[in-house]
N, C-alpha and C positions, 0 to 999 in steps of 0.2 A: 389544498394548500392555496394561499393566495398568491396573486403571480409576483408581487414583490418580494416573497418569501422565498420562491422559486426561482427566480432570479438573483438573489442572495447565496443560496447554494450554488448554483450555476456557477457565477462568478469563484466562488471560494473553490471550487472542484478546479475550475479552470487556473487558479493561483498556484494553488497543492501541486498540479501537474506541471507546470511550469519551474517551480521551485526543487521539484525532484527532479529533473531533467536535467536543470543547469546544474545543479549538485553533483550528477553523474557524470556529467561533462568534465567538470572542474577536478573530480577524483581520478577519472581518465587521462587528463592532461598532466597531474602530478604523478600518475604510474607512470608515464611514459618520461617525465623527467630523470626518473632514478637509473642511474647506470649500474652496472655491475662493477665499475671502477670506485664506486662509493661503498662499494661493501669490501671493507679491508678485512677484517676478520671473520670470524664463524659465529660470534655473538651480532654484529651488524645484520650477518646473514641471514640469522634465524630471526631476528626482530623484523628482518623484510619480510621473511616467508609468513609468519604471523600476521602482519601488516596485509599482505595480501590476500590471506584465508580471510580475515574480517572484511576487506572490501569487497569480496566474491560475495559475500551474506550478505553485506548491505547493499549492493548490486541487485541480488536476487531480489530482496526484500523489496528495493523501490520499483524493479521490473513490475512487481507482482500488484503493487500499490497503483501504478500506473495504470494496468490492464484493469485494475478494481476503477478506478476513476474514469476511465473512458467509457466503461460499460455503464457506470452511473450516468455520465453526461448522454451518452446513446439513449438512455430512458426518458431523457427531456424533451429527444424529437418524438417517443413515442407516444408522451404524456402518461407516463406509468413511473416517473421520479417520485421518492417516497412510499411507496407502495410495496409491501414485503412482499418478496418472490413465492413464500411458502403459504402464506395465510390470506394474500391478498388484501389486507388492512393496510391502513394509513401507520407508516412507521412514526414514532413519538420526536419531535421534533429538537429535544434533547439529545436523543440517540443521533439525529442528522447533524446536530452542533458539535458534537465530539468526532462522529465517524461519517460524513457527508457521503461517501463511498459505498456505505452499508447495504446490503441486498436485502436483510432480516428485520425484523422487530426484535425486541430483547427476547419476548417469550421464543419466537422462533428460531433465533440464536443458541438459548439455552437448550430446546429441546434436540437441535441439531449435536450442540455439543454431548449431550447425555448418551445420544445412539450411537456417536462416536467411538466414545469411551466404552460402551458395551458390546460392540463389536469388536474393539481393541483388545479385549478382554480375552474374546474367544479365540484370537491370532494367535 
């Protein structure tokens, strides 16, 4: 892959990481501002519990994405960014545009998904 395209993907990954971390910090500060006194009835309390559950799920997804982004950024150092970890073939640039943190080509990802489904049926 050309150096200019690699730099474009590296910048995109760094911007995504910053956005996710900022969003996460904003959610944390919003959660800290909510007091028990604000939850005057059971409906408010139930809504707050549901929101907390949603926030925890979003935080877990964000942590996963940050780990994947950092892994992708480390691949720039190794000179392996854009190379499928399964097939060692170049990943299509369109896929990298959609998911710049991806580890696998479309074909490898589909094969992994099929294997996972097959093994899930046995369990």
